[in-house]
N, C-alpha and C positions, 0 to 999 in steps of 0.2 A: 229586295234583290234588284227591283225595277230600278229605285232611286240610285242604287250603286251602280248598275250600268250606264245611266243617263250620266252620273258624274265622271265616270272613265270615260265615256265618249267625248264628252267636253273637255275633259282634260287633255285627250289626245287631239281634238280638233285645234285647241288651242297652241298645244306643244308644237303642232306641225306649221303654225303660223307665226311662231316665235323668231326673232332675230338673232344672230348669233352674237355672242357676248363680245363688245367691244369695248376697250377701256382707254383713255387719255394716256399718251406716253407720260410716264411717272419722272418729273424733272427734279423729286426733291432731294435727291442727293445733291444736286448742284444748289439748288436755293437755299438748303437748310446749312449749306458749307459754310452761309454767313460772310460770304465775299462782302467787303467793306463794312460788315455790322459788327460792332465789338459785342462780345458776351457780356450778361448782366454780373455784375457782383452783387448777387443776391441768392440764398441757398435755395435748392430744387424743391419746388413745393410737390413734386410726386414722391419724395421720401419720407417714410414715416417719422414721426415727431418722437419728442424725449417722453411725451406721457404715456403710463399705464393707463389703459383704456377700462371702463366700468359699462355696464349696461343695466337697465330697468325698462319696466314696462308701465304705463297708465293707460287707464281706461275705465270702463262701466263695471268689469267685474261679473257681467251676468252674460257676456256674450255666447250666443248659441253655437256660432259656426267657428270663433277664433277661440283656442284653447287660452292661447297666451292672454288675450283680454279677458279671459273668465278666471283662469288658476294662477296666473303669475303676475298679478297687478300690486305694483309696489304703491301707487299712487291712485286713489279713486276719484273718478270724474262723474260729474251729472251728465244727463243727456240734456240736448238743446232741441228747441222746436223750429224747424226749418221750413215750415208749411208758406211763409212769405216767399220764399226763393225756388221752391220746387213744387212743379204741377205734375201730379199723376192721374190718370184714369182710374176709377174704383178698381178695374181688374187687376191694372199693374200694382196698386198699392196693396191688394189682397194678396197677390202673389209675394211681394216682399215680406210682407208680415208673416207669410207663412215661411219663407226662407231664413230671413234674417232674424224674425221676432219681434221688429218694429217696423213702422215707416215714417214718413218725414217729421211727425210729431214728437219724435224721440230719437234723433240720431246721436250715435255715441260719440265721445271724444276721446279717441284711441292714438296712443303714439308708443313707437319703439325708439329709445335713447340710448345714445351712446355719449359718454362724458368722460372728461379727462380727471383721472385723481389729482387731487391738490386743491388747494383752498379757493382758487379763483379770485375775483369773477372772471367767467369766461364769456366771449359772444356767444350767441343762441342763432342756430341755424334751423329752419323748418324746411323739409324737403317733403313734397306732394307728388304723389303719381298722377297720369291720366287715365283716359278710359281704356279699359281693357275687359276679359272676361271677368266678371264679377267673381265667379269662384275659384280663380287662379289667382290667388290674393298677391296684390302688387306690392304693398308696402314693404316685405323683406327685400326688394330688390335693390335697395340703396344702401345695405349693408357695407359693401366695400367703402362708400363714402363717409358712412358715420364712423367705422374703424379708422379711416385713414384720418378724418378731420378732428376727431376727438383725441388721437396722439398728437396733434399739432396745437391743441389748446382751444377747440371749439366743442360745443355741446351742438349735438345734432339729433333732432327728432324727426324720425320718418312716420308721416302722418296717414292714418289710415281713413281712406274715402271710398274703399271697394264698394258699399252699399250704394254710392252714386254712378256706378258702371253699370252698363248693359244698356238697354232700350230706351234710357232717358236722353232727352235733347232739351237745349237752351237751359242747362243747368249749371253754367260756369258761374253763375253768380253765387250759387250755393257753394262752390266749391271753394271760392275767395273768402265767402263770409264765414266759412268752417275754419278757415286759417286763422282768422281774427278771434273765433271762439277758443282755438287753440290757445293763442297768446294770452287770451283771458286767464286761461287754466295756468299757464305759465307763471302769471303774475301771483297766484296763489302759492304755486309749489315754491316760487322763491322767496315769499314770506312766510311760509309754513315754519314753525319753530323749530321743530323735531323733524323735519323732513330730510332726505339725503341730499337734495338740491339747494339747500338754504345757503345762501352766500356763494354758491358756484357759477349764478348765472347773472350775466350783465344786460339787463334788459333796455339799456340805452343803446346797445350795439345788436341789432337784429338783421338777418338777411333771410328772405325767403326765396326758395329755388322750387320751381314745379318743371314737370316733363309732359308734353303734350298739354292735353286740356289743362293740367295742372301749371304748364307754362303760362297759359293764359290767365289761370286763376291767382298767380301771385300778383299780377299788374292789377287785377280787380280788386283784390286785398288792398293792394298799396293806394289805390284810388278810394275804397270805402275807408281807410283809416283815417282819410282826411274829412270825412262827412260825420255828422250827426244824425243824418236820415237816410235811407235808403231811396235813392233817386226815382225808381218806380212805384214807390209808394210811401211816401213821406210821413204817413202814419206809423211806420217802423223805424225805430231807433236802431242805430248801428254802434257795435263797440267800437272805439277810436282810439288814437292818439298814442298808439305804440310806437316805440323806437325804432322804426323799420329804416333802415339805412341803405340796404342793397337788394337787388332782384337777381335772380339767375333763370333764366327761361331756356330749357331744352327743347329743341325739335317743338316749339309751341304752336297751336293754331291761334288764330286772331280774328276776332269779330264772332264768334259763336256766342257772345253775349255783349250787347250794346246797351250801357246804362242809359236810360232816357232816351234809346234809339240812336244815341252817339258814340263814336270810337272812344273806348276806354283812355281818359287822359292820365298820365303819370308824369310827377314833376319832383324835382330835387332828391331823387334816390338814385344812386348809381345802378348800371343795368348791363348784365352780361347776357350774351345770347349764343347758343350754339347749337349747330344743325349739319347734318350730314347730306351729301348729295345724292347718295343712293337710299334716300328715306322713303319707303314704300308705302306710307301712310299719309305723312304730310308733305306731298311730293315737291312743294315750292316752300321757298325760305319765307314762310308767313310772318316770321317773328320780327322780320326788317320793317314790317307796317309798325309793330309799336315800337320798334328802336327808334324809326323816325320821329314818333310822336312823344318821346322821352324829350321833356323839357328841362334844362339845367340853367338854373339863375347865375348870370355873372358873379362871382366872387364866392361861389360855393366850391367844396371840393369833389364834386361828385364827377363821375365818368361813364361812357357808354361804351361797350366793345361789342362787335359781332364777331364771330370765327365760324368759318364753313370749313367742314372737313371733307375730302373728296373719298368717297366710298364708305363712309360712314352710314349707317341706317338709323332706323326709328327706335328699334327696340333695344339694342346691344347696350343703351346707356342702362337698362335696367336687367340685372341679372334674373329675373324670372320672365321677362318678356321674350328675350333670345332673338333669334335672328330672321325671323318670319313675321314681317310686319303686318301682315293680313291674313293670317290664320293659316291652316293646313293646307285648304284648297283655295288658293288665291287666284282669282282672275286676272291677275296681272303676272303671275309666274314669274316672281324674283328671282333674279339671277345671284343665288347666293355664293356663289364662285367668287363674284366682283367685289364682296365687301372684305373690309380691313377685319383682321383678328378681334375677337369681342374683348380681349383684354389691351389691344392697342387703342380702341375705342375708349375703353374706361381710363386708361392712362393719361390719354389726352384731356379728360373731363377732370382727372385729378389734377392736372396741370394748371389748367384756365381756372378752373374752380378755387383751386388753392390758392392761386397767386391773385386772383381777383377778391378773394375775402380777407387775405392778408393786407391788400393795399385799402381796401374799403371800410373794414371792421377794426383794423389794427393800425393804419394809418402807415403801413409799409411802402411809401410811395416807389421805393427802388423797383417795385413790380410793375409799375405801370407801363415802361417802355414794351413789356413783352406784351402786353394787352393791346398795345399800338402795332407792334411789329414782331409776329411769333418768332422771326428768325434770331431774336435776340436771347430767347430761351430754347434754341435749336436743340441743345444737348437733353433738354427735358420731355421731348416731344418723340413719339413715334414716327417713322420714316412714313410720311405721307403729304398729299398735297394741300396748304391752306390758304384761303383768303380771308383778310381781316379787313374791319372798318372800326373806326375808334374816333370819338369826339370827347373832349372836356367842356368846362362852363366857359373857357376863355375862347371857345370857336365863333366865329362870326361869320355867317353866310352871307354872300355877297348876292348870289341870286339862286333861289331854290325852284321858282316858277308854281309854286303850291298856292300863291295868293295873288296871282296876277295872271292877265290874258295878254298882256303887252309882252312880246318877245324881245323887244329892244330896250327893256329895263329890267333892273335887279331890284332886290329888297332893300339893300341899302341904300341911303341917301346918295344921290350923285352918280349912281353906277347906271351906265349905259351900254349897250350889246350892241355890235355892228358885226356884219358879215360881208364877204366878199365873194363871187364866182362860185356860189352854193348852188346845189341843183334841188335841196332839200333844206328846208329851214321851217321848223314848226313846233308847237308846244303840244304834248300829247302824254297821256297816262303811261306809266311802265307797266307792260304786263308780265304776269307770272306764266311760268310753262304750265300751269294747271288750268285746264278748260279756258274760260274767258274771264279770269280772275286778274285783279291788277294790284299793285303794291299801293293804290291810295295816293301815290304822289308823282307829281309831274316831273317832266324833263324836257329839254330843248334837244329835238331830233335834227341832226346835220347830216348833211349827205354832199358830195361832190364828185365829178366825174375826173378820171386822168386827162 
């Protein structure tokens, strides 16, 4: 009773300090009217496709907590030893063995699959959740994407990593490594003589999609996919060489894992980033740091696009997580009335993810203008305010300020910078709104007096 009374007292005190809800005026009716912007001659990516959808489950067949991964397994998988990537105190390892029936020595390779009827082969998409209450299982929360994308001719697997959730820290390398273990299993599924997926999966056209910590994990997996050895312990070999062409990061963290102490490098894959302004967990647009680091070699077909949606939160991308980003008693007391309806947020995801996968896994380049300018697909989107950033392999930066301390010179040869009558002219890091963090990129700060 005392604990309850203290919690209520704290809630009342914080509520008394809460500021009244204020929202920016919504100009979406004007912006999405497409003044001067021609609509695309491309099918609406939010509409269900022509394929009937089938489902199956793969996994250990021995799962203590998940009936589907115990009783409904169509394809059985072997467990994997993740001890090089996960550090647990003895007490934590014991408690996890008691609850799950295993520890890091025997992580299961479990997944839920939605796939199209028909001979294929179809592109493969893996989606992985982030950190959440481990007993409130996260992997079913992307069924809406599985059903939708399978109807449009993609195979989607929602990866179970609930056993990595809870009190673990610095485990995002394990999350990325587990994705590669799933791809290794998919190689076996596709080669199985009598398996239901034989001939249906194109392993040369793979996308990895992740949410929250899973959004960082997909970048880690893409980086590991180019390596033979684990950068933090080169005695450990890595599964690699998979046909990963595209990454989707939904409200991702960045820097919770740093390979060999460095920012995760990603190159020559397409990259889509989605984030919401009212994210009550990853409060800043963290994924822009990874977006900036994605390198696109000239002459390659890869693109990168970042989309920010006003009033979208952290959890509504997953139907299990919902709208309370920080749990029932949040010290932030989220203004839930400010959020876009959950279905609008998921419709936005279907629009951008669908268009991105059509463009990058199927070569449907007619969708690229939408990834560059959301107004060109205005009819596909819920009424909300958006900001986008876009680049392809043809972009050449004249000045980025990330590799120089000279405010008068750019990156490209012969580029010089000059100013006149400025009261402020300096190079500085771009700050995030979250505490003292930065985007780890530099800009030129200019100011002048009227």
